[in-house]
N, C-alpha and C positions, 0 to 999 in steps of 0.2 A: 504494500500500500504506500502511495506517495501523497503529497499534499493535495493534488487535484482530485484524486480518488476519494480522499477523506472529505473534501469539500462537497463533492457530489453526493456522497452517502449521507452526510449530515445536513445537507441543505444550508451550508454556512455562507453568510454574506462574504463578498470579496474582501471587504475591509477586515473582517474577522480572520479570514484565512491568511491574510498578509501578516497580521499580528502573530498568528500561530507559527507561521514560517520563520519570523524573526525569533520567536521563542525557541524553535527547533535549532536555528543557527547558534544561538547562545548556549543551548544545551550541549551541542557538539563542541563548541569552543571551550566551555568550562569543564566539560567531561574529560578533557585531556589533563586537567590539573587536579580536580577533586572527584571523588567517587559519588556521582549523582545518581546514575543508573548503571546497570551492568553493561559492559562493553558488548556482550552478545545481543542485548536487546536494543542497542542504539541504532543498529542498521535497520531494524524493523520498528522504529519508535512511533511512526504514525499510527500503527495498529496497536502495538504493545502499550503505549503510554498515552497518546493523544486520543485515540478512539476509546480506549478503556476509560479514560476520564470523561470524555464528552458524552458518553452514553448516560451519565447521571443528569445531564442538563434537562431533558424533557421531564424526568421524574421530579426534579427540583422545581421546574416551572409549574407542574401540575399541583404541587403542594402550595406554591406561592399564590396561585390564582390571581396574578397581577398585582399582589400587594408588595410593599417594601419588605424585604427579608434580610435577616442576618444569618450568614453561613459561617460555621467554624470548621476548619479543616485541621484535623489532628495529625501530627507527625508529617508535615507537608513535604519534607525532603526536597525533591527537585520541582515540587509544585503540582504533583499529580495526586488527586484530581483538583485541588482547590484553586490553583492559579489558572488552569484551563477553564474552569467554570467562571472565574472572575472575568476572563477575557471574553468568553461567550456571552456573558451577561452585562457587558460594558455599557449598553444602552438602557439597562433596567435599573430599578432602584434597589440594588443589592449592595450589602456591605459584606466583604469576605475577609475573615480573620484566618491567617496562616500561622499555625503554631509549629515552630521548629526550634529545637534546642541547640543545633549545631550552627555556630555563628557563620561559618563559611557557606553553608547551604542557605542561611538566611540572607547573606549578602548576594547570593545568586538570585534568590527570589526578588530582592529589592531591585536588582538590575533589570530583570525581565519585566517586573511591574512598571518600572520607569520607561523602558524602551517600548512597551506595548500600551502605554498611556492609561493604565488602570490604577495608578497610585492613589488617586482620590477615593477609590472604592475599596482599597485593599489595606489591611492592617497586618503588619508582620510582628509576631511576638517571638523573641528569642528566649524560649523557656520550655520546660517540660510541661505537658498538658496538666498533670496533677498539681504542679506548683502554680500554674496560672489560674487554675480553677479555684484554688484556695483563697486568692485575693482579688478575683476579677468580678466585675459586674456584667460581663458579657453574657447575654442570653441568646441562644440560637434557635431559629426556626428549623434549621437543618444542620446536622453534624455529619461530616464525611470523614472517611479514613480509608487508606489503601496500604495493605501489607505492613501494618503497624504492630498488631498484637492479636492473640486469640480473642474470640468474640466475648468471652466472659470478662476479660480485662478491658476490652474496648467499651463495654457498657459501663464499667466503673469510671472510665475516663470521660465518657460522653455525658453521662447523667447530670453532673453539676452544671453543664452549659445549657442543657436542653430545656426549652420552654415546655409547659404542660402539654401543649398541642403540637410540639415539634416532632420531627422524624430524624432517624439516622439512615444514611445511605452508605453502606460499607461494601467495598470491592473485595471479593474473596476468591481464592484459588480452588483447585480441584479437591482439596482435602477439607472443605468446609463442613462436611457431614460430621466429622469427628469433633467439631466445635459446638454443635447445636445442643448437646445434652446438658453440659455443665451450667449454662445460664439459667435453665429452668428451675434450679434449686434456689436461686436468689432473686430472680427477676420475673415479672409478668410483662408480657408484650404481645403485640400483634405483628407477626413476622411474615413477610412475603419473600419468596425466593424467585429471582428472575435469572434466566440464562444470560451470561455475558455475551454481548454482541461482538466483543473483541476476541474472545476465546471460548468456544463451546464448552470447555471443561471448567470455565470460571463461573462465578455466581455474583449477582448483586443482591445484597440483603437490604430490604426496606423494612425498617422497624418503627412502629408507632405505638402509642399508648404505653410507654415504658414506665414501670413503677417497681418498687421493691416488693418482693414476695413477703407475705407475713406468716 
């Protein structure tokens, strides 16, 4: 998959795809200096990273229903999925918080946000999610994460940020089945499993009505 194929499949406006191409160029440039994504995935990054992230956009839009929303992306790393979503939502009233504890990766996120002109809608927090949650007033309509932690740990990280009517959108791999049992001991939720559009073995988890089990 290349940029044009990605654009056609996602019906992405020309201005947005130009910003994502710039993001891709910076990812390649910075990837030679710091470990942002695996070298093996970089050659297929339009599918492995950009499409994987972009598939959350219509799910987030459906939840937003045209309202202003706050999105918190945990463990943002190279910006997948949070920064891709910020770029795709650049014309919408969204505020995207990118939470990343590695200062070098946070610097990369800042450069991409500046280059793609989404700085005004993006907040970068150089912190661990659990530390930020302890002293933060940020409340999210949507919490996202990709390849960060097992589901039971993700729920612990996401819950302090989540509004009562908020949802989680988590990108998971082929072994997600093994993660689904443990959370039921401590959490109640409505969980939908969607097959990933980037990888048929992957899964998107949409979680709503999250609360502690009693």
